[in-house]
N, C-alpha and C positions, 0 to 999 in steps of 0.2 A: 504494500500500500504506500502511496506517496507520502512523503513528509510534508509538514505544514508549509515550509517555504516553497516547495514545488507547487502545491495546490494554490497558494495565494498568488503566485505569479500568473496563473492561468485565469483566475476569476476575480472580479471586483469584490468589495466588501459585502458580506452577506446581510448586514443590517439594512441594506437598501431594498430588500424585498426579494421574492423568489425569482423575479425576472432578471435580477442582477446575477443570479447563479446560472440560469438557463434563459438567455434572451429568447423570447417566444418568436420574434420576427427575424432576428439574426440577419438584418440588412437585406431581407428578401423583398421583392416587389409584392404588392398586395395579392396578386393572383397566385404567386408562388407560395406566399404565406398560407393562403387558403388551401392550396394543394398539399401542404405539409401536414394538414389535419385530415385524419381519416377516421371512419367509423369502423369499429371492430366488435365482434360478438362479446357481450358482457361476460359470458362464461369462459372466454379465452384469457381473462385477466386473473392474476393472483396477487395477494398482498405482498408488500415489501417486508422481508424478514427483519429489516432494521427499523420497522415502524416503532417509534417510541411510545405512541399512545396505546396503553394497555386496555383501557375501557372506552367504549363508544356509548355515550348517553343515548338511550332509546328515544327520549322525547326530542332531543336535538336532531337526531337522524330522521325522525318522523316529520319534523317541521321542514327539514331540507328536502325530504322526499316529496312532500306536498308541493314545494316550490318547483322542484324539477318536473313533477307531473304537469304543472301548469306552463312552465317556461322552457323546459328542456334543460340539458346540461350545457350551460352557456360557456363555461371555461373548460377547455379540453384537459384531460389527464395527461401527465407526463409519464411515459412508459419506456421500457427497453425490452428487446426481444430476449426470450428465454427458451432454450430448447429448439428443436427442429420442426415442431408441429404447429407453428403459428401462434404459440402462447406468448403472453406478455407479462412482465412484472411491473406493478405500479410503483413508480418512483415518487410521484406527488399526486394526491387527489383521491386517497382511499375513502374518505368520507363521502365524496361525490359518487364513487363507485358503489358503496354500500347503499346509499340513498337511492340511486338509480335502480338497483336491484329490488329495493322495497317498492319502488314505483312500477316494477315489472317491465322495465325497459329491456329490449333485446340487444341493443347496441349502444355504445357511447363514443363520443369523439375523443381521439387521442393524438398526441404528437410523439412519434417514436424517436428516441435519442440513443446514440451510441455512448454508453456510460460504463465506466469500470465499477467494480464492487465498491471501491472507496468513494467514488463520486456519488453513486447511488445512496450510500450510507449518509454522506454529508448533506445531500439535498433533502432526504427524508427527514433527518433530524431538524434541519434549519426550517423547513416548511412548518413543522409543528411548533418549534420554539417561537416562531413569529405569531402564533395564535395565542390569544390571551387566556383561553380556557383550558390550556394543558395543565394537567394535575402537577402540583409542585414536585412530587417524587419522580414523575415521568420526566419533568424538566431537569431535575438533578441528575438522573441517570443518562439523559441525553447529553448534558454537559460533560459528564464523566466519560462517556463513550467518545465524544469528539476529542477530549484531551488525551485519552489512551490511544485512540486509533490514528490521530493526526499530530501527536506530539505538540499540541498547543500549550502555551502558558496561559495562566488565568487572564493576564493582561491582553494578550493577543486575541484570545477567544472573545473577550468582552468587546473589543473593537470590531471583530468580525460579525457579531450579532447585534451590535448597537446597544450594548448594556454597560453599566458601570461594573468595574472589577469586583466591588463589594457584592453586587448582585450574584455573580458567579460563585464567590466564596460562600455566601449565605445558603445558596441552594445545595452546594456540594456538602455542606455540613450535615444536611438531612440524611445523607448516606451512612452516617455514624449511628443512626437510631437502630435499635433492635428490630428484627423482622416483624414481630407482632404490631409494633407501633407504626412501622412503615405501611403495613396493610391497612390500618385504620386511616392513615393519611391518604393513601391511594383511593380509599373508599369514601373520601370526603367527610369522614366522621371527626377529623381533626383539621384545623386550619394550619397554615404554615407558621403563623405566629404562635400557636399552641406548641407545635413541634419544636420550634427554636427555643421556647422557654423550657421544654423538657430536657433539651440538650445541656442545660445548666446543672442538671442533677446527675452526678456521677455514681449513682447507685441504682442498678437495674431493677430490683424489686420495687423501689420507690417510683421509678419511672412508669412501670407497668401499673402500679396501684393508682397513680395520678391519672394515667390515661383512662382507666376505668371510671374514675370520678368525673373526668371531663365529659365522657360520653353519657354517663348515667344522669349526672346533675346539670349537664349543659353549662359547665363552668366557663365564664368569660376569660379572656386572656389576662385581664387585670387580676381577677380572683386567683387564677393559677399562679401568677407572678408573686402574689402575697404568700401563698402556700410554699412556694419554692424558696422565697427569702427566709421564711421561718425555719424551713428544713436546713438551709445552709448555716443559719445562726446556731442551731442545735449541734450541727456537725462541728462547727468551729469551737464551740464550748467544750467539746470532748477532747480537743487537742491541747497541747501544752499551752498554758496561759503565758502572756508576755512577761509576767513577773518572774516566772520560773525559767525563762529563756536564758541560754548561755550568753554572757556578756559579749563574747566574740561574735556570736550570730547576730545580736542586736546591732553591733557596730557595722557588721557586714550589710545588714538590711539598710542602714542609713546611707552607707557608701554607694550601694547599688541604686537606691532610690535617687540619690543625687546624680549619679552617672547616667541613668536612663531617663531622668526627669519624669518619673512615674513612681507610684507607690509600689514598693516591693515588700513582700512578707515571706519569711522563711519559717515553715512549720516543721518542727522536729518531731518525728514519730518514734524514733528509737535512737540507739546510740550512734548509728552510722547511716540512718535513713531519714527521709523527710520529703517535703514538698516546697518548691519555689514558686511563688505566685507573683505575677506582674500585672498590675491593674491598669485599665485604660477606660476612658469614658466616651470615646468617639472613634470613628473610622480613621480620622486624621491622626489621632494619637497612636492607634494601632500601626498605621503605616510608618510613623516615626520610630516606634519601637522595633519594628521589623528591620528598618534601615540601620538602627543602632546596633542590633545584634548580628548584622551582616547577612540577613536573609534576603534572597533575590527571588522574584517570581519565576525566573528562568529555571529555578531548581524544583518548581512544583510539578 
């Protein structure tokens, strides 16, 4: 598969829309552009295996199907040839294909493109990322796939899809959640804000317990934040109190805080073990801390 720098040389920024990836007209005359669209049997199409959308909302599909029944499929699907029997793989437009099947259409308009597996993957992911209704976990997994498959850094990916780098980081953090909580998030039983608050709890049983409370009692994000804050206070109380802290560690805390321009806390749990905490209160402070400790996005 091509590396990111090879891919970026071939195509403009993805944040400009799907046509920036695959120009639908490609400098063709109007009559040639029309000839590049053809109608194929709907049963000759199959979904893209790289489709990031795991769930298709039935109500949304039904509404789209009704529109297609009235107006037809206005925007052609992007497909590529698969196999020798006239079959096609959908690169972009699976929702339209599903809705057209619901409307009992026999054929749909397509544009056939010669695309590698890597290009098909990237286009399928980006098309869905540009939709606002993609589930947060599906979005996180799509980001991760692009990073892993195309060697993107967070910063470069953010530019490619027209988002802030913090947006990429926040979504990728969702992948650290345990699988049961991920499934609740994918099923829209949790919001992204709930999920991000749960990430502040480093105790799995407590995370799962709180998830159950969110769903059962319909806890707001603010209510959950208060519960998490109380939990963290109780955790801190169980650790070594500042008064009992080794004087050398206290001095080290002060020096590190001054050096990093941020609050630093060293929590000693045993004779030779403990935890180093660096506190920040904004994305800008976090960026400054990362720079101070020599972290580079190119290493992500």
